[in-house]
C-alpha positions in Angstrom: -4.7 -15.3 -2.6 -3.4 -16.7 0.2 -6.2 -17.1 2.7 -9.7 -15.1 2.6 -8.0 -12.5 4.6 -6.9 -9.4 2.7 -2.9 -9.1 2.8 -2.1 -5.5 2.8 1.7 -4.1 2.9 2.8 -0.7 3.8 6.8 -0.1 2.8 8.5 3.1 3.2 9.0 5.9 5.7 7.5 6.3 9.1 7.0 10.1 8.2 3.8 12.5 8.2 4.7 13.3 4.5 4.4 9.5 2.9 1.4 9.3 4.5 2.4 6.8 7.8 0.5 8.3 10.2 -2.6 8.9 8.4 -2.3 5.2 6.9 -2.0 4.1 11.2 -5.0 7.0 11.8 -7.2 5.3 9.1 -7.1 1.8 10.1 -7.7 2.7 13.8 -11.0 3.8 12.4 -12.0 0.4 10.7 -14.6 -1.2 12.7 -13.6 -4.8 14.6 -14.7 -6.6 12.0 -12.6 -5.0 9.3 -9.3 -5.0 11.1 -9.9 -8.5 12.1 -10.3 -9.1 8.0 -6.9 -7.7 7.5 -3.0 -9.2 7.3 -0.9 -6.8 8.1 2.6 -6.1 7.0 4.6 -2.7 7.6 8.4 -2.3 6.8 9.2 1.3 7.8 13.0 2.0 9.9 11.5 3.3 13.1 12.4 6.7 13.2 9.4 8.3 15.4 8.7 7.1 19.0 4.9 8.1 18.8 4.2 6.5 15.2 5.8 3.1 16.4 3.4 3.2 19.2 0.7 4.4 17.4 1.8 1.1 15.2 2.0 -1.3 18.0 -1.5 -0.8 19.4 -3.2 -1.4 16.3 -1.0 -4.7 16.2 -2.8 -6.9 18.4 -6.6 -5.8 16.5 -5.8 -7.0 13.1 -5.8 -10.7 12.2 -2.0 -11.5 11.5 0.7 -8.2 12.0 4.5 -8.4 10.4 6.7 -5.6 11.1 9.9 -5.0 9.4 13.0 -2.2 10.7 13.2 -0.9 7.2 13.9 -2.6 4.3 16.6 -3.2 1.7 16.7 -5.1 -2.3 17.6 -7.6 -0.4 14.6 -8.2 2.2 12.2 -6.9 0.0 10.8 -10.2 -1.6 10.2 -11.4 2.0 8.4 -8.8 2.8 5.8 -8.0 0.0 5.3 -11.7 -1.0 1.9 -12.8 -0.2 0.3 -9.2 -0.3 -2.7 -8.8 -2.2 -2.3 -4.9 -1.9 0.4 -2.3 -1.2 -0.5 1.0 0.2 1.1 4.3 -0.9 -0.7 7.0 0.9 1.4 10.0 0.2 0.1 13.7 1.5 1.9 15.4 -1.3 3.5 15.2 -4.7 5.7 12.9 -4.6 7.0 12.2 -8.3 6.4 8.7 -8.2 7.2 6.9 -4.9 9.7 3.7 -6.0 7.8 1.8 -3.6 4.4 2.4 -5.9 7.0 1.1 -8.8 8.4 -2.1 -6.9 4.9 -3.0 -5.9 3.7 -3.4 -9.1 6.8 -5.5 -10.7 6.7 -7.8 -8.0 3.0 -8.2 -9.0 1.3 -6.7 -5.9 -1.9 -3.7 -7.0 -1.3 -1.0 -5.3 -3.9 1.5 -3.7 -2.7 5.1 -3.8 -3.7 8.6 -2.6 -4.6 11.0 -5.1 -0.9 12.9 -5.5 1.9 12.9 -7.2 3.2 10.2 -10.1 2.1 6.6 -8.4 -1.6 7.2 -9.7 -0.1 7.2 -13.0 0.1 3.3 -12.2 -3.5 3.1 -11.9 -4.2 4.4 -15.1 -6.1 7.0 -12.7 -8.5 4.3 -11.7 -10.8 6.0 -8.8 -11.0 2.0 -7.8 -7.5 2.2 -6.8 -6.9 5.7 -5.8 -8.5 7.8 -2.9 -8.3 11.9 -2.6 -5.5 12.5 -0.3 -5.5 13.4 3.4 -9.4 11.8 3.2 -9.5 9.0 6.3 -13.1 8.6 5.0 -12.4 8.2 1.2 -9.2 6.0 2.1 -11.2 3.5 4.3 -14.0 3.2 2.0 -11.9 1.7 -1.3 -9.9 -0.4 1.4 -13.4 -2.0 2.6 -14.4 -2.2 -0.7 -11.1 -4.7 -1.2 -11.6 -6.6 2.2 -14.9 -7.7 1.2 -14.3 -8.2 -2.5 -10.8 -9.3 -2.4 -11.8 -11.2 -5.8 -12.0 -7.4 -7.8 -8.1 -6.9 -7.0 -7.4 -8.6 -10.6 -9.0 -5.6 -12.3 -6.0 -3.8 -11.0 -3.8 -5.8 -13.9 -7.0 -4.4 -16.7 -5.9 -0.8 -16.1 -2.5 0.0 -14.9 0.3 1.2 -16.7 2.4 -1.4 -18.4 6.3 -0.7 -16.7 8.8 -1.9 -19.3 12.0 -3.7 -19.2 14.7 -1.3 -19.5 16.0 -2.5 -23.0 11.9 -2.0 -23.9 12.0 1.3 -22.5 15.4 2.2 -24.4 14.0 0.5 -27.7 10.8 2.8 -26.8 13.0 5.8 -26.5 14.9 5.2 -29.8 
């Protein structure tokens, strides 16, 4: 890990369904000490002035903040590099958020809501899953990793292996 602070990343849409506002509201309820133990990177196209303002008001309260106005395949590695944990807080039955797969493929554990397919990538492990829309549960899981960053290595013992394309084709055949 690059520092004693927990580096988290949110990549995706600045939308309620994807849990962006939920994520910001939950972070805003962390204690000042907990926030100062977070490095926060957000990559989401600025599509909502209210959400953008909420995000920017949080920026001064964390140890480190970096914002990207969206992302692409060519910038994704730069954005996610150095992250300890990727947050996928969807609030609906999202089939399998692409960002969850991309995070795991880049070697970054994910903390996901219990809705949709992203939870399959954590093997149903409750350490990496929180109840959708439950800010208290989300904060509890996040704070565990703030104070027990070494526990993130457990992710690789439980996550579902994502095969390379040729492996997947061989399995299907």
